[in-house]
N, C-alpha and C positions, 0 to 999 in steps of 0.2 A: 504493500500500500504506499510505502514510502521510497520513492525510486531514488533519492539522494543519498540513502543508506542501504541500497539493495546490492536495495535499493539496493538502493540504494543504493543505491546508489552508490556511494558516494557515491568520494570523489573521492613520509614522510622521510628525513635523512640528515646525516651529518654534512651539510653543504656548506659553501662559503656564504650563501645569502640567508640561510633560515634558521639554523640551530646552534646550539651552544651547551654541549654535554656537559660544562661545569657549572651550568646556571643552577643558583641556589634558591630553593623555594622560599619566598618571603622578602626577597629583594625586588628591586624594580623591574618588574618584567612588563613587556611590552608586545602586543601582536606582532607574530612573526612575519617579517616581510610583507607588510601592507602594501596594496597597490600604489605606486608612486604616481603623483600627478603628471600629466602629460600636457604637451603644449595644446593650446586651444585647437580644437577640430576645425578643419575647413568645411566646406558645403558637402563633403563627402564622408564627413566623421573622422578625418585624418588629421593629426597635428600640423599645424602650419608653422609654428615657431616664431610667428610674428607678432607684433603688438606695439601701441603707442608707449612712448616714454611716460613715465610716472616721476613725480617729484621725489628725489632720493634715489633714482636710477631704477626703480622697480618697474615691472611691466604688468599693466592690468590687463588679465586675459578674459576675453568676452566668455560669456557661458557657453558649455558644450551644446551642440546641435541636438536636437530631439533624437531617439533611436530610430524614428521612423524615417529620419533623413540621413542615418549613419550607414553608408553605401556597405562597408565591409560587415558591419553586424547583419544588416538584412540579408546579405549574401549568406553568410554563415548560419543565420537562423532558417533560411527558406531551405539551403541545401542539406543540413541536418533535419529539417522536417521532412523532406521529401525521402530521406533515407530511412527515417523512423516508420513512416506509413508503409513504406515498401516492407520492411522488417515485420510490422505488425501483420500485414496481409499474409506474409508467406508463413508466419508463426503458427495460424491456423489452418494455411493450407496444406502444409506438410503432413500432419496427421489424417487429415480429411482426404487427400489424395491417396495416400497409402490404404486406409481403411476402405475406401470404395473401389480401388483397384484390386486388393487382396482380400478384403472381408475379415481380416485379421486385426482385432483389436490390440493383441500383443505386439504385433509389428508396427501399428500407428504410435502405440505408447513408446516403442523404442526410437522411433524418428523424432517424437516429441522430446524425448530425453536428451537426445543426442543435439539437438537444437539449443537446448538449456543449460546442458552441462558445462560449456565454456564459462557460464557465469560463475561456476564455482572453481574450476580447475585452472582457468586461464586469466583471472583477474588479477592476482598478484604480479606475475611477470609481464602482463600487458601494462599494468600501472608504471612499472619501471620503465619498459620501453617507451612509453609516452613521454616521460621525463628524459631519456636518454636520446631519442631520435628528433628529427624535424616534425613538428606536429602537422604542418601544412601538407607535408608529403606523406605522413600516415593517413590523414583524411582521404587524400586523393587515391593512395594505394588501396585502402580498405573499400572505399566506394567502387573503384574498378573491380577489385576481386570479388564483391557481392555480386555485381553485374554479371561477371564471367560464371558464377557458380549458379545463380538462378536462371541464367541462359542456358545452362548446361542441363539443368534439372528439366526446364521446358522441352528441350531437345529430346531429353530420354523420356518423357512421359508421353511425347508426340510420337515416337517411335513404336510404342507398345510394349517396351521391355522395361517391366519393373525390377530393377536389381535392387533389392532391399540394402546390400553393402554399399552401393553407389549413393543410395539416397542418405544413408546414416553418414558417410564421409561428407556429403554436400552440406548435409544440416549441420554438423560440427564444424565444418570450414566457414559456413556463413555466420554461425554463432560467434565464433572466434573473431572474424573480422568486424563483426557488430560490436563486440566488447572494445577492440582498439579504436574503432570510430567513436563510439560514445565517450570514452575516456578522453581521447584527444580533443574532441569538441568541447567538452567541459573545460578541460584545461585551457583552451585557447580563448575562452570568452572574455577575460580580463585585458588581452591583447588588442581588442577592437573597441572597447567602451572605456571611457573615463571612470576613475573610482566613484565617483559620485553617482553614476548611473548603474552600478553593479546590481542593486537591487531591482531597478527596473528590468535590466536585462534577464535576471534569473526568474522574476515574475513571468516574462514573455516566454521564457524556454520552458517552464514548467507547464504554463498553459499550451504550448505547442506540443509537448509530450502526452498530456492528457488527452488533446484533440486527436492526435495520433492513434491512441489506444482505443478512443470511442468509434473512430471511422474505420479504423485500420482492420480490424476484426470480422465487422459484418462486411466490408469490401472483399476480404479475401475468401469468406465463405459463400458471397454471392458469385464471384468469378469461378470458384471450383465447380458451382452447378451448372456453369455454362461451358465448361472444359477443364479438366485437371491441371492442364498445361497453363491454362490462361493466366493465372494469379503469378505464377513464376515468370512468365514474360513480361506482364505488366511490372512487376519488380524490378527485372532487368532495366526496362526503360526509365523507371524511377530513379534507379540508382545512377544511371548515366546522367540523367537531368541534374542529380544531387551533385556528382562530380563535376558538371560543368558550371555550376554556381560557385562551389567552392574554388574552383581553378581561379576565377576573377577575383578572389580576395587577395589583396595586396599587403605585401610586406611579411615579416615573420610573426609567427604566433606564439612566440616565446622569448624570454629574454636570452642574453648570451650565457651558454652553458660552459661548465667547467670541463676540462678534458676527461672522458670516462675511459678512454682506451686502457686496456691492462685491467679494469675494475670487473670483476665477475658480477653477472646478472643477479646472482644470489646474495651478494654483498649488499647490492643497492636495495633489493627486498627486504634484507635484515635491518637496513638503516631506515628504510620507511616504518618498519614495524616499530623500531626504536623511537623514532619522532612521534608516531602514533600514541606510544605509551606514556608519553610525557605530557600528552594533551589531556589533563585529568577531566577537564569538563567535557571535552569531545568523547572521552570514554565513557563517561557517564550516560550522556545522551545516546551513544551508540548502543549500550546495553538496555536501555529502556525502549528505544525503537526496535532492536531486535526482538524483544519480549512481545512487544505489541503487534509487530508482523506476524509472528507465530501465532499470536490468539487471533488475529483477524483472520488468518488462512483457515484456522479451526471454526470461527464463527460462518464464514462462508459456506463451508460444508454443512455445518449444522443448521443453517438456514434452508439449504435446498433440501436436507433431510426432512426438516420439519414441514416444508411446503409439500414435499410427497406423501409424507404420512397424513397430511389432511386433505388429500385428493387434488392437490394443486397439480400443474403442468410445467413441462421444461420451459414454456415460454415467460410463464410468470416467475421463475427463477431467475431468468435473464433479464427481465424487466427490473428485478431487485438490484441485480450487479450493474446493469446500466446506469440506473439512477444514481447509483454510488460515483461511477465515473463521472456523470454530469456535475454531481456536487463537487468532485475533485476540480473539476474545470473552473467552476466558479470559485473555489477557494484559491486557486492558483492566480486568478486574476486580480483577487483582492489582497493576495499574500503580501505586496510591498506596502500596502498601507498598514497591515497589521504590525510588520516588522519595524516600522517606523514608530509607533505607538506604544510597543510592549518590549520588554528585555525578552531575550533568548531564553531566560530561566522560566519566565512567566509563561511564555509559549508552550515549553515543554510541560510544565506542570499542569497548566490549564487545558492543554490538549489531552494529556493522558486522563485527567479527571472527566472532561467531557466525553471520552470515549467509554470509560466505565459506567457513567450515568446513562448513556444511549444504550449500551448492551443490556442493561436489565429489561426494558419492555420488550425486547427482541424474544426474550424466553417464553412470552406468553401470546404474542402477536402471531398470527398465520395469514392476514390478510397481504398479499404481495404488494399492494399499493401503500400501506402503511408501513410495512417493512422497507419499502423502496425509499419513503420520506426518511426514515431514521438512517438509512444507508447513505443518502443523499447528505445529510447534516455531518455524518462521520466522513464522508468523503471530502467535504467542505474543509474540516479541520485538517486532514491529512494533506490536502493541496496548500493551506496556508503554512503547514510545518515544513512542507518540502522546499518551499520559496525560502523560507527562514534558514533552514539547514544549509541550503545552497550558497546563501550569501554568506553565512558564517564560515563555512569551509574556504570559501574563496579568500576571506580575510584574514585566516591564519595562516593559511598554507602558503610557503614560499613558492615561487613560480616553478622552481625545478623540483618540486615535490607534490605539485597538484595532481599529477596522474597516480601516484601511488595513494595519495589522501582519498581520492574518490574512489580507486579500486579497493582499499581496504574498507571503506564504508559499505559499498555497494556488495562486497563479499560477506559482511555481517549480517547485513540485512537479507540478502539472497538466501544465505544458509539457513536462517531462521525460518523464512518463508517455506522452504522445501521440506522442513521438518513439521509444520503445522498440519497439513490435511492428514499426515500418518497417525498423529498423535489424536487428534480429534475423531478419525475413524474408529479408534479402538474405545474412545471415551462415549462415543454414540451408541456403539453396540453395548457397552456395559450400562449406560445410564439413561439413554434417550435424549432427544434434542433438548427439552426443556432443563433438565438438570445440567447437561453438559453446557448450554449457554449461561446459566447461571454461575456455573464455576468458571467459565471464561471472564465473566464480568468481575467476579471476585479477584481473579488473577490481575485484571487490569487495575481494579481500585488498589491493590497491594503494590503494582508498579508505580502508580500515581503516588502512594504514601511513600515509597522508597525514594523517588525523585524529590520529594518535598524534604525529606530530613537528610538527603544527600549531602555531605560536606563538600564533595567537588562541585555540586550545582549552587551551593550557598557561596562559595567564592567567586562565582561570576565566570563568564566565558574567557576572560583574558586575564585570569589571576596567574596562570603558568602556561606561557605559550612557547617558551623557547626549549 
């Protein structure tokens, strides 16, 4: 539910720009590597470096142009949006195409797992590579690679030869390239917008992600009904269009890097883990989000089971989950305003408390539209939280650590989500939907209480960042 920590998301090391292994808690700590002010953008959103002289020799910089007129941000935003939409469409198309072609649910499940497996096994090395390699080249290579893979799958399906091993390899390759693309794009955002617009940029990115999720899955399933190869052919075209947008982004998408030749990739991953361990506030937030992700995956399964036991239909269960996505989109669009009004600690504790309270009526309700309204409110909270988390991660992570920061955050959140349905399935068989949902709400309330009394959260987000 929270992509920034799969999530999330995300989205650290002993580097020249960001860490200090000898930092002593209680000293004067500051946020690590805050984005530095850039020259005022020109009409394309790029730094001009010019300005009129002021008294005392200082230069008065005009306000930055709005994001809608920032050429590079619009190209990055749009290109990544096309890639996300294509990825969402193929995510549902892979298992559907295999199921319809082979009539084997087991084969369909294998392909779906192969597509998602990189979210767990590739995240950490991918984050280190994003911090080591040129991010612009990663985006272009990953986009072209996904276009080639999806075109190959379309050709295979058109040929009538359904080779499971080939589809498994293709799904894993597309998932791996998608992880690289997503991490590089998230790390590149601060390079195309000034620091004061980071919140607005993250709001736009979260809204784009939610919109892609809402539209991509029905698009993929609809195209499968017209022809199993069609969603993959459309995805290949979408990835090519995405690459064309990203090719037009000007300039570098990262700061100057230190020489990493001779440094093992595993050492950089360990450095990222060490950096993350020193971020006490972030670790506490990640733990809370990991638990909430696990609980929400269990809640989704419990609600579907409850609707089925009450005589409901698959369509009604789909309506509930779709309204959750719509609420998340609304939360993403308003997330920037919430981050300006409330502290990160208040958002964390308030969000967990709201989720705990919203879970309680789910235990007794069976009407899909009432459930959908509750899920929409829960999704709204998640959308706000994702924006706040994305802004916070950008502010504390040095430029050469952002790939690893996001990869660690997403690994923690994604791993927790993977365990949720399994645990909920056993609980549902033993206790039934009502008791299971009440147990989930109690667990969420305990998580909110733990966040309230957590010393790391009380110290605030910037108490120890180096």
